[in-house]
C-alpha positions, 0 to 999 in steps of 0.5 A: 395848642393855645389860642392866640387871642389867649396869648396876651393874657397868659403873657399878662398873668405870668408877668404878675406871677412869675416875678414871684419866682423870680424874686423867691428867696434863695442863696446864691454865692455869687463872685461878689458874695464869695468876695465878700466872705473873703472880706469877712475872714480878712476882717476887711469890714469897710468892703465887705459893707459896700459889697453887701450893700451892692447885692442888696441893691442888684439882688434883693432877693439873695439870703446870702447877704443876710447870713453873711451880714449876720455872721459878720455882725457876730464876729464883729461883736466877738472881736470887740467884746463890747457887751452894750453892742451885743445887746444892741445888736442882738435884734439885727441878727435875729432879724437875719435869721428870720429871713433865712427861714423864708428859704425854701425847706429842701434848700440845703444852706437854709440850716446850715445857716441857721445852725451857724448863726445859731452857734455864733449867738450861743459863743457870745452868749456864752462870752457874756456869761448869758449861760442859759440863752447860750445853752438854747441856742447851742441846743438850736444850733445842733438840731439844725446841723443834725437835720441838715446833715441827715437830709443832706448827706452829700451837702459837705459844708455841714460836716465842718460845724457839725463835726466841730460839735461832736469833737467838742462834746467827745471831749467833754469831762465825763459829768459834763458829757453825761448832761449834754446826752440827756439834752439829746447832744452826742459826739465822739472826738475822733469821728468829730475830727474826721467830720471836720477833715472831709467836710473841709477836703470835700468842700474845697474840692468842689470847684463851686464851693472852693471859697469856703477854704479860708474860713473852714482852714481856720476851723480845720486847723483850729480844731486840730492843733486843740485836740491832736498836738502834733498833727501839723495841721495849721493854716501855713500847711493848708496853703491858706493866705496867712499873712493877710487874715487876722484870724489866720494870724492869731491861730498860726502865731498860736501854733508858732509859739506851741512849737518854739517859733518865737521869732516867726510869730512876733514876725507875723504879728508884727506885720499883720494888716492895720488901718481903718478899712480893718476891723480892730482886732485888740486881742492881737496887741495882747497877743503879741506881748504875751509872745514878745515878753520872751524876747522883747520886754520893751516891744511886749510892754508897748503892746500890753499897754496899747491893749489897755488902752484900746480894749473894750472888753474886761477879759485879759486885763489881769493878766496883762497886769501879770505880765506888766508885773513880770516886766518890773520884777525883771527890771527890778523895780518894785514899786511898779511890781507892787502897783501892776500887782495890785490892778490884778486884783482890782481890774478886770474878770475872771472869765476866761482862764488867762485872768483866772491863772493871773490871780492864783499866780498873784495871790501866791506872790511872783517868784522871779527864778520861776518867772524867767524860766518860764519866759525861757521855755515859752522862748523855746530855750529848753537847755537854757531853761535847764541851766538856769533852774539847776543854777537855782537850788531848789531849797534856796529859790522855792521854798513853798510847796507850789513853787517846788511843783512848778519847778519840777513841771518846768524842768520835766517840760524842757527835758519833754521838749529835747525828747529826753523822755526819762528825765522828763517823766521823772521830773513831771512825777516829782510835780505830781507828788505834791498832793497836799498843794491846791490844784493848779496848771502845773499839777494837772499839765504834768499828768497829761504831759506823762501820759503824752510821753507814754503815748508817743513812746508806745506805753498805752497802759500807761498813758491810759493811766496818766490821761485818767489822772489827769482827769482827776485834778479839777478847778484850776485855770484851764483845767476844761482845756486839758480835760479836752485834750485828756479825754481826746488822748483817751479816745485815741488809745481805745 
């Protein structure tokens, strides 16, 4: 029993010591923080800032605020693509990371949050071509997530970002994968995809963690749409509130485009949320133009011009001028065609595949027959694509060998979409006969699509042959993504 006269001293002692425990750094996703995460997904950054400021005042020891502010800062930098802003805000992100490190080591959110923020910094450094910094940040992120998975195997939020790592590493070309292995990375496409799927489902089935649905749903949809075509996983299929989120609109519209649902994609992009309360996402103007050019030339032109006017990025400028060149080619305005083609050579950089492809096409010159065939195909008008190409004899419209490759490739893809497998394979294989031409997307993707057809029709030996053939075509725009899909295909048919 405690002597009565000591109670006062004990209370005084507790008054001094107990606040240390009360105010110890912790992670609490209360109602305010759950709503703040939704603000990030929806790009509602004005409301987000208010919530974060309120939480800092009411619960100064809640490290969730620092994590969300760090994540939001990274997303803002990714969206506006300003290297100057990145240099200015990098210190703030690192300060948030240092605060998260103060969490108790047994807290499962500690390494998850550190892993996610280091992964975000890796992606940003890669975007601004700081390759050594990016590699270092990837290394840190991977190790934090791996450690957390080992320490807390039932903490399912870790599964999603770690699964992305595994799938990405597993789909690397062999030479890159060997290097990754030397650095301590390991991964497998199927294992990674299953981790993402399991992490998503297990997390959202937990009432306390269901707030992850929109965030993890985006990642789950993105990974499966990229590495498992035809899986039918999308923000819409997962029941996410697509129309309220710029990120979900971005991904769902791309999936619609791949499915030939052009009108749905345009409608979604047209009605996306805008206004001063939302973080500007100017890339969506470019994407809208890219999709709309298959349906409405004038609407597409306005969106491309809006992107050129507002973006701070050097990315997608060459591609935008490429599409504007197509616009004037179809309109028959030769002087404007030449003016915009000239800007492909002078404006922007060639970091992203779309810009590299635009430059490669500009060097070869634009072929009106092939451009119109491509637009018809992208619009989901597969029979019209074939009719258009068949009405323009190959020898007359496509004298150069690289044009012949594109001609056969486009016919093959149209037959493929119509599920006329034999005709599709015949045309795709014709495209692959031109070995003396410069390696191109049409060549690499002809091999990949032939592999898909063989896989889909159960001819797995032939599928393996063409997946391996796909990997032999290198150093053309988007080849990394094509190789990832080929590696994923080989993993599926093992």
